[in-house]
C-alpha positions as CSV (number, residue, x, y, z in Angstrom):
1,X,21.7,5.0,-29.1
2,X,23.1,4.5,-25.9
3,X,21.1,1.4,-25.2
4,X,22.6,0.4,-28.8
5,X,26.4,1.4,-27.8
6,X,26.4,-0.8,-25.0
7,X,24.8,-3.8,-26.6
8,X,27.9,-3.4,-29.0
9,X,30.1,-3.4,-26.3
10,X,28.9,-6.9,-24.5
11,X,31.4,-8.8,-26.0
12,X,34.4,-6.5,-25.5
13,X,33.0,-5.6,-22.0
14,X,33.2,-9.0,-20.5
15,X,36.8,-9.9,-21.8
16,X,37.5,-6.8,-20.0
17,X,35.5,-8.4,-17.2
18,X,37.6,-11.5,-17.0
19,X,41.2,-9.8,-17.8
20,X,40.3,-7.6,-14.0
21,X,39.0,-11.3,-12.3
22,X,42.0,-12.6,-13.0
23,X,44.3,-10.1,-12.0
24,X,42.1,-10.0,-8.9
25,X,42.1,-13.7,-8.5
26,X,46.1,-13.0,-8.2
27,X,46.2,-10.7,-5.9
28,X,43.3,-11.1,-3.9
29,X,44.9,-13.6,-1.7
30,X,48.4,-12.6,-1.2
31,X,46.8,-8.7,-0.2
32,X,44.8,-10.4,2.3
33,X,47.7,-12.1,4.2
34,X,49.6,-9.3,3.9
35,X,47.0,-7.2,5.7
36,X,47.2,-9.5,8.1
37,X,50.5,-9.8,8.8
38,X,51.1,-6.3,9.0
39,X,48.5,-5.8,11.3
40,X,49.2,-8.9,13.7
41,X,53.2,-8.2,13.5
42,X,52.7,-4.6,14.7
43,X,54.1,-2.6,11.6
44,X,51.3,0.1,11.5
45,X,51.7,0.9,15.2
46,X,55.7,0.8,14.3
47,X,55.2,3.4,11.9
48,X,53.0,5.5,13.5
49,X,54.6,6.0,17.0
50,X,58.0,4.2,16.4
51,X,59.6,2.2,19.5
52,X,62.2,0.0,20.1
53,X,62.9,-2.6,17.8
54,X,60.2,-1.5,15.3
55,X,63.0,-0.8,12.7
56,X,63.9,-4.8,12.4
57,X,59.8,-5.2,12.4
58,X,59.3,-2.8,8.9
59,X,62.9,-4.4,7.4
60,X,61.6,-7.7,8.5
61,X,57.6,-7.1,6.4
62,X,59.6,-5.8,3.7
63,X,61.7,-8.4,3.3
64,X,59.1,-10.8,3.6
65,X,56.5,-8.9,1.1
66,X,59.6,-7.9,-1.2
67,X,58.5,-10.3,-4.3
68,X,54.8,-9.3,-3.7
69,X,55.8,-6.2,-6.5
70,X,56.9,-8.9,-8.8
71,X,53.9,-9.6,-10.2
72,X,53.0,-5.6,-10.7
73,X,55.0,-5.4,-13.8
74,X,53.2,-7.6,-15.6
75,X,50.1,-5.6,-15.1
76,X,51.1,-2.7,-17.2
77,X,49.6,-4.2,-20.3
78,X,46.4,-3.6,-18.8
79,X,45.4,-0.2,-19.7
80,X,46.4,-0.4,-23.1
81,X,44.8,-3.5,-23.5
82,X,41.6,-1.8,-22.1
83,X,41.5,0.8,-24.3
84,X,42.2,-1.1,-27.2
85,X,39.2,-3.7,-26.1
86,X,36.6,-1.0,-25.5
87,X,37.5,0.5,-29.1
88,X,37.2,-2.5,-30.7
89,X,33.8,-2.5,-31.3
90,X,33.8,0.6,-33.4
91,X,36.8,-0.3,-35.2
92,X,35.0,-3.1,-36.4
93,X,32.0,-1.1,-37.9
94,X,34.6,1.1,-39.7
95,X,36.5,-2.2,-40.7
96,X,32.8,-4.1,-42.0
97,X,31.1,-0.8,-43.1
98,X,28.2,-1.5,-40.9
99,X,28.3,1.6,-39.7
100,X,26.1,3.1,-42.8
101,X,23.7,0.9,-41.7
102,X,23.1,3.3,-38.3
103,X,23.3,6.1,-40.9
104,X,20.6,5.4,-43.1
105,X,18.5,5.0,-40.1
106,X,18.2,8.8,-39.6
107,X,21.0,9.1,-37.3
108,X,23.0,11.9,-37.8
109,X,26.6,11.5,-37.9
110,X,27.6,13.6,-34.8
111,X,25.2,11.9,-32.9
112,X,26.2,8.5,-33.8
113,X,29.7,8.9,-33.4
114,X,29.3,11.1,-30.0
115,X,27.1,8.4,-28.1
116,X,29.3,5.6,-29.0
117,X,32.6,7.5,-27.3
118,X,30.7,8.7,-24.6
119,X,30.0,4.8,-23.9
120,X,33.1,3.8,-24.6
121,X,35.1,6.1,-22.1
122,X,32.4,5.7,-19.2
123,X,33.1,1.7,-20.0
124,X,37.0,2.0,-20.2
125,X,36.9,4.7,-17.1
126,X,34.6,2.1,-14.9
127,X,37.4,-0.4,-15.8
128,X,40.2,1.6,-14.6
129,X,38.5,2.5,-11.7
130,X,37.9,-1.2,-10.5
131,X,41.7,-1.6,-11.7
132,X,43.2,1.1,-9.5
133,X,41.0,0.4,-6.3
134,X,42.2,-3.4,-6.6
135,X,46.0,-2.2,-6.4
136,X,45.6,0.6,-3.8
137,X,44.2,-1.7,-1.6
138,X,46.6,-4.9,-2.6
139,X,49.4,-2.2,-2.2
140,X,48.3,-0.6,1.0
141,X,50.6,-2.1,3.6
142,X,53.9,-2.0,1.3
143,X,52.4,2.1,0.6
144,X,52.7,2.3,3.9
145,X,56.1,0.9,4.5
146,X,57.7,2.3,1.1
147,X,55.6,5.1,-0.2
148,X,54.0,4.7,-4.0
149,X,56.5,7.3,-6.0
150,X,58.6,4.3,-7.4
151,X,57.6,3.7,-11.3
152,X,55.7,0.6,-10.9
153,X,53.8,1.4,-8.0
154,X,53.2,5.2,-9.5
155,X,52.0,3.6,-12.4
156,X,48.6,2.1,-10.9
157,X,48.2,4.4,-8.3
158,X,45.9,7.9,-7.8
159,X,45.2,9.3,-11.5
160,X,47.1,8.5,-14.3
161,X,45.6,4.9,-14.9
162,X,42.4,7.1,-16.5
163,X,44.9,8.8,-18.6
164,X,47.0,5.8,-19.7
165,X,43.4,4.4,-20.6
166,X,41.9,7.0,-22.2
167,X,45.1,7.6,-24.3
168,X,45.3,4.0,-25.5
169,X,41.4,4.2,-26.5
170,X,41.6,7.2,-27.8
171,X,45.1,6.3,-30.1
172,X,42.7,3.1,-31.3
173,X,39.9,4.8,-32.2
174,X,41.7,7.7,-34.4
175,X,43.7,4.5,-36.3
176,X,40.7,2.6,-36.7
177,X,38.4,5.3,-38.3
178,X,41.6,6.2,-40.4
179,X,42.9,2.6,-41.5
180,X,39.8,0.7,-41.0
181,X,41.3,-2.6,-39.6
182,X,41.0,-3.7,-36.3
183,X,44.7,-5.9,-36.2
184,X,46.7,-2.6,-37.2
185,X,44.6,-0.1,-34.8
186,X,45.6,-2.6,-32.2
187,X,48.7,-3.4,-33.3
188,X,50.0,0.5,-33.3
189,X,48.1,1.1,-30.6
190,X,50.0,-0.9,-28.2
191,X,53.6,-0.4,-29.3
192,X,53.1,3.3,-29.3
193,X,51.3,3.2,-25.9
194,X,53.9,1.2,-24.6
195,X,56.9,3.4,-26.1
196,X,55.1,6.0,-25.2
197,X,54.9,4.9,-21.0
198,X,58.1,3.5,-21.0
199,X,59.8,7.1,-22.7
200,X,58.2,9.0,-20.5
201,X,58.9,6.5,-17.6
202,X,62.5,6.2,-17.6
203,X,63.4,9.9,-19.3
204,X,61.3,12.4,-18.3
205,X,59.0,11.9,-15.6
206,X,61.9,12.4,-13.0
207,X,62.8,15.7,-14.5
208,X,58.7,17.4,-14.5
209,X,59.9,19.0,-11.6
210,X,63.7,18.9,-10.4
211,X,64.7,16.8,-8.3
212,X,65.9,17.3,-5.1
213,X,69.6,17.1,-4.3
214,X,70.8,16.2,-0.7
215,X,74.3,16.1,0.3
216,X,75.6,15.4,3.4
217,X,78.7,13.6,5.5
218,X,79.3,10.0,5.4
219,X,78.4,8.7,8.7
220,X,75.9,11.3,9.8
221,X,71.9,10.4,9.0
222,X,70.2,11.4,6.0
223,X,67.6,13.4,5.1
224,X,64.1,12.2,6.5
225,X,62.6,13.4,3.0
226,X,63.5,10.0,1.3
227,X,61.7,7.8,3.5
228,X,59.2,6.9,1.2
229,X,60.5,9.1,-1.9
230,X,61.7,8.0,-5.5
231,X,65.2,7.8,-5.3
232,X,66.5,8.6,-9.0
233,X,70.2,8.4,-8.1
234,X,72.4,8.1,-5.1
235,X,76.0,7.2,-4.0
236,X,79.4,9.0,-2.6
237,X,79.9,12.1,-4.1
238,X,82.4,15.3,-3.4
239,X,81.1,18.2,-1.4
240,X,79.6,19.7,-4.5
241,X,77.2,16.9,-5.1
242,X,79.3,15.4,-7.8
243,X,79.2,11.7,-8.1
244,X,82.8,10.0,-7.8
245,X,84.1,8.4,-10.6
246,X,84.0,4.1,-10.0
247,X,88.0,4.3,-10.1
248,X,88.0,7.1,-7.2
249,X,85.0,5.7,-4.8
250,X,87.2,2.1,-5.5
251,X,90.7,3.9,-4.6
252,X,88.9,5.3,-1.9
253,X,87.2,2.1,-0.4
254,X,90.7,0.4,-0.2
255,X,92.2,3.2,1.4
256,X,89.0,3.1,4.1
257,X,88.0,-0.5,4.3
258,X,84.9,-1.7,2.9
259,X,81.5,0.3,2.1
260,X,80.1,-1.5,5.7
261,X,83.2,-1.1,7.8
262,X,85.0,1.4,6.5
263,X,86.8,4.1,8.3
264,X,84.3,7.1,8.5
265,X,87.4,9.3,9.5
266,X,89.6,8.6,7.0
267,X,86.5,9.0,4.1
268,X,85.7,12.1,5.6
269,X,89.8,12.6,5.2
270,X,89.4,11.8,1.8
271,X,86.2,14.8,1.5
272,X,83.7,11.8,0.5
273,X,80.2,12.6,1.0
274,X,77.0,10.8,0.5
275,X,74.6,12.3,-2.4
276,X,71.1,11.4,-3.6
277,X,69.2,12.7,-6.1
278,X,65.3,12.2,-5.4
279,X,61.8,12.9,-5.8
280,X,60.2,13.5,-2.1
281,X,56.7,11.5,-1.5
282,X,55.0,15.5,-1.2
283,X,55.4,15.3,-4.7
284,X,53.0,12.4,-5.5
285,X,50.2,14.4,-6.5
286,X,51.8,17.2,-8.5
287,X,54.0,14.4,-11.2
288,X,50.2,12.1,-11.2
289,X,48.9,15.7,-12.3
290,X,51.5,16.1,-14.6
291,X,51.3,12.7,-16.3
292,X,47.8,12.4,-16.3
293,X,47.3,16.1,-18.1
294,X,49.9,14.9,-20.3
295,X,48.0,11.2,-21.1
296,X,44.7,13.4,-20.7
297,X,45.6,16.0,-23.4
298,X,47.0,13.8,-26.0
299,X,43.6,11.9,-25.6
300,X,41.5,14.8,-26.1
301,X,43.2,15.2,-29.6
302,X,43.2,12.1,-30.9
303,X,39.2,11.8,-30.1
304,X,38.9,15.2,-31.6
305,X,41.2,14.1,-35.1
306,X,38.9,10.9,-35.3
307,X,35.9,13.1,-34.8
308,X,37.0,15.2,-37.3
309,X,38.0,12.3,-39.5
310,X,34.1,10.8,-39.3
311,X,32.4,14.2,-40.1
312,X,34.6,14.9,-43.5
313,X,36.2,11.9,-44.9
314,X,33.8,8.7,-44.2
315,X,31.5,8.0,-46.9
């Protein structure tokens, strides 16, 4: 049963491998060049030991490769597509009715569906491992400089990609066995996948754990925890940590000068402070665990629903 399931996945796994190969072809040359510059210009040494001129070295590296992250948002579709492609053979079995052939060969339903799901999950997780390793390697120098808390970095490293792929796979399977239409299952899955991903990322992730709020006087150094953190919100505030309205901020800037050349004493006299609301880098694995649990838990529920449907409602 397992061997047959692997054979049924060959075309879809080849398409997944092709997608990963195209991603690698785009990222590997730039990643090699970026790693060479990182080592050759001493950025790593600066980050580890500091020294005069290090700030300029690091800023120059960041500026040089700030475009490197521009390609990453376009890869957000990959986990969803991997899930849909891996689920496709099973969905097509139900659409065409070929699952009945296996059931007439003395293969119990439970064994048939569990064997197919095991192969699909293993295939999807192996593809996710390849994608995650590629992205982690590519982002290595940039992560050392800027951290990995920002959304388009967070989404491709650690354990959350595995949750994304399993959720997309489980959703496609559940819709597929009920609707028995591959196009319907693929379309609904991708829409729901992106909707949930965007919703959690934009509105809920920042509040998985209460973010840190830090207020400090204008002209004073900011908190060291801001380094490599996810900066959710920042700007001029009052002493209580409430952001100034745009009108109040503009009024102070007119009185005290522009944001770069302004009179610090004047700003302090008007009780202007700096506010930063952020998730520190130390919470990376905590936030990863929470989001992976959300998507993984939904995947378990969807797989359970799909198995129940096959056992009790499919004939």
